[in-house]
N, C-alpha and C positions, 0 to 999 in steps of 0.2 A: 503494499498497500504507500502512496507515496502523501497524503495527506496524513495529519496527526491522526491517531486514534482518537474515534468517540472514547470518555472514559464516565462511566461511574463509579463515584471511591463511596468506598464502604466503613466508615469509621464511628469511635467514639471515647477512643481510650485518650489521653496526655499525648502519644506519642505521635497521633494521627495529624493533628494540628500544624505541626511543621511541614509536612510532604504534603498536605492541601494547601498551604499558602503556597507553595514553592511552587506546584504544580499551574493554577491559577494565577501567581503572578509571571510564569516563567510564557504564559500564553499557553498554553495544552488547554486540549480540548476536553475540560470538564463540562460534561452535561447534565451532571445530578449529583446530589449527595442522599446515600441512604445514610442514618442515624436513630437511635431511640429517643423516644419520645422523652420531655424531663422526669415522669411517673417512671419508668425503667431508667433510666439512667441514676438515679439515686439510689440506686440498690449495686450499681456498679465503681469497683473500687476504681481510681484515677480518671474516673468518668470525665469527658468536657464538654460543653453546648459548642457545637460547630456550625451549628446555624446561622450564626455574623458573618464568622469567615465566609462559609457559602456566599449568604444573598451579598455581600458589598463585592463580591466577585460574579454577579449576575446568576449564580449558579441554584437552577430549580433544588427543592428541597421535601425527602420525603420521611417524617419522625415515623419508627413504627416499634412494636413491642418485641416483634420477631422479623429477622429478615426473612424469614421463606414464607410469611402472608400471603393469600393469594392475591391480596392488594400491592405490595411489593412488588407482586412477581410481573404483575398487568404494569404497572408502571414502568420497572425496567425494560420488560419487552417494551413496549412503547418507543420507550429516547434511544431503541437500535445500539446498545451498548458494542463497541470494538471488545474492550476490556472493561471488566469488574477489577475494582483495585482494592483491596480488603487491606485495611492497616488499623489495628489498637483494636478489631471488634472479637465479642466473646460466644458468637454466636458460629455453630456449624452451619454453613450452606449447602441446601440439601441440591440435590440431581437437579429439578427444576430452574433452581438459578444457576447451577453452577451450568448449563447448558444455553443460557441464553448470550452470552459475548459472542460476537464475531470468531476473534480472535483468542484468546483466553481469559480467565478467571482468576485473576494472582491476588498473591496474598503475602506479608511479611510473620515472618514468627522469628522472635526474638531469642534465638538459642543459634548455634551451630547446628544444625539439623546433620545427622538423624540425633545428633544430640539433646537432651531435651525437649522430646515431642510433647505435648500435653499443656497443660494449664500452668501460669505463673512462671516463665520458665527462667525471667530474671531473677526471683524470688529465690528457683529453689537454687540457681549455681548462686547464690550471695549464702544461703544458709547451708551449703555444703563446702564453704570456703574458696572457692574457685579461682581461680587468678586470673583467665579468663572466658569471656563470654561471645556472643556473635550475634548476627543477625544476617538471616535467609532469607530470598524471596523464593517462591515455589509456584508452580503449575496448583492452582485448588483444587481434590480430588474428593473423592466422598469420605477415604477414610481419614482421620487426622491427622495434619502434619507428614501426608506420606507423601506428595505429590512429589514433582520432576525439581530439580536446583536450576534456579534461572540464574543468580547469581547470588551471594555472598561474603560477608565482610567479619571478620574477628574486631572484637574489642577488649582489649586490658581492663582489669577490674584492678582497679587502684584502691591504696586502704584508706582511703577519702572518701570513697566512692558509694552509695546507698542505692537504691531501689529507682531513687526519683532519679540520681545524677546520671545510670547507667542508662533508665528511659530517652535521658536530653540525650545519649550517646546512640540509643538506639535510633532516633528521628535524623539524627544526622545521617549515619549509612543509609539510611531511605532514603533521602533525596540523592545522596551520590548514587544509588544500585536505580535510581528513575533515574537520572541524567544520562547512563550508563546504555540501560536495556529498550528506554523508548526511541532513540534514535532506529538504533534495529528492528525496531518491529515495525517503524516507518519505511525500512526495509525489505520488510517482508521476511526476516531473521526473528527466529525465537530460541537464544540460547537453553538449552536443559540438558539436564543431565538425571540420570537415575539416583538416586539415594539409596545406603547399602544397608536393606533391614538388619544385616547382621552385628550393625553397628548400634542400633536404636535404643535410646530409653526414655521410658515415659511415666510423667512425672503426673500425680493425681492433684485435685484438684486442692485448694485452701480455702479454708474456715474462720471469719474471723474470732471461732473461737477456739481455730489451734495456734494463738498465738502465744500461749501461754509458757511463761521461763521457767524451766527448770534451774535451780540455783547450782546444782550439783556440778554442772557440765562447767568445761574449761572456758577462761575468759573471753580465751581467740573463738570458741566457737559462741559463745553469748553476744559479744560483742556481733560476728556475722548476723545473729540473730534478730538482733536490734535493728539493723542497718537494714536489712532484708523485709521489713516490716514498717517501718515507719513512714511517715504520708508520702503519698495519697493512700496508703494502703490502713487497714485498721488499727493497727499498731501490735508491736508485743505488750503483756500486761503481764501482772503480778497480783497479789492482794496484800494488803495492810490492815489488822484491826476489821478484816469483816469489808473491807471497800475494795475496788479494785482499784490499782494504779499501771497507768501505761507507763514505760519508758521509751522517751520518741530518738534519744541521743544520746550515746557512751562510748566510752573507749575505755582501753585496756589501762589499768594505774602505773606510770610509771614507775610512781615510788608509794608505799604505804607506812613510813618508817617509824617504828618500835610500835605495829600492829601485831600481836600475837595471831594465831592463827584462829580463824573464827568458824564457825558453823557459815555452814552456804546461805546469802538471804542477808546477815544482820550488816547493820548499817555501820560503819566509823566515818567520823569527819574530822579529816586533814585542812585543817585554813576552813576554808568555806568549801570543800568538795566534798559531796558525800560520795564514797567509796561501799559497795557489797561486797562480799564476800563471796566467791564463787569457788568454784570444785578445787582448783588450783592456783587461787591468786586475788585479787580484787577490781573492781569493774566501776570505773568510774562516769558517774550519771549527771550527763549536759544539758538534759531537759528530761522532764516527767511531768506526768497530770495525775493529780488525785480526781477521784469520780467524782464527780457534779462542781469540779473546780477548773480555774484556767490552767494552761498548760507553763508551768515556771521553767527560768532555768534552773541546774543544778542548786549553785548557789542558794538561789529562791525554795530551794524544796528543803534544803538542808535545814535554810532555817525558821520549816513550819512542819512539814510532815516527814521526810527522812534523816532522823534524828539519831543522834548516837544512841546503839543498845537496841533498835529495831529490827525484828527481824522481817522480812519482807520472803510471801512465799507460806503456800500449804503443802497439803500431803498430794495435792492435784498431780497425773502424772504429766510430763514436760511433753513440751512439740515434735520433736525431731524423729 
């Protein structure tokens, strides 16, 4: 094809905003946006409202509860797309939708496929202490994340990264890959290679209640746990005297001078820094929130509820 492909963009997660803005700003033929309606969007971690971006670019919008509903199929078909581009979406597209575009239905998955197929790949990579993740553009097929690879990028996980910063890196690679692949599609080429199923790993869905902290784990594991589940996700949490406490930011404590070993979950304060005993050391709390109150810095939390001698956690099982 010599003309730019007609693209219907399907997305709702924050990672979708940057590539959508780039497509519109670059003059690509985005002929429609499918996104979740506000009532459905409110229950999705990391969801953003993309309707303003689309409307500013003159792109028609369809808000749905489910991408496979009949009115979405009819609307999509009427726009005669060459490509469906699925970015930051939470629902599997069924065959009726996958078969609509003339060229292909393409989607991004935030891992180095075939590794980390399934839900929450960025969160799982952080939980598992990975030093590298990635992003993969694939041809979407009925099986989850099993389609041919069109393009792929590696992404280093730095010590200061959390789930939010990694999704920002993911969004940047999406723009890179689209800039690489769309000219090829205009030339009638779609690069693709099969995934090796023997190398596949499939990760389960995560739910808010899975974020409970098990303080007997190592400092490194707990630091990874917190940064994997922080904003815009529901957060890593524990309990204090019957009230839930969310730990939004933390770091391994470099010093805990003069502190004897304590039971996991016991709080000590060094200066104004709240430190919590772990299975092998101490974790410094940088931001925390007591149930029913606002999020506080570590220093303010130490002055109010993370006081010396208190113990976080209970006998409930930990999350990993």
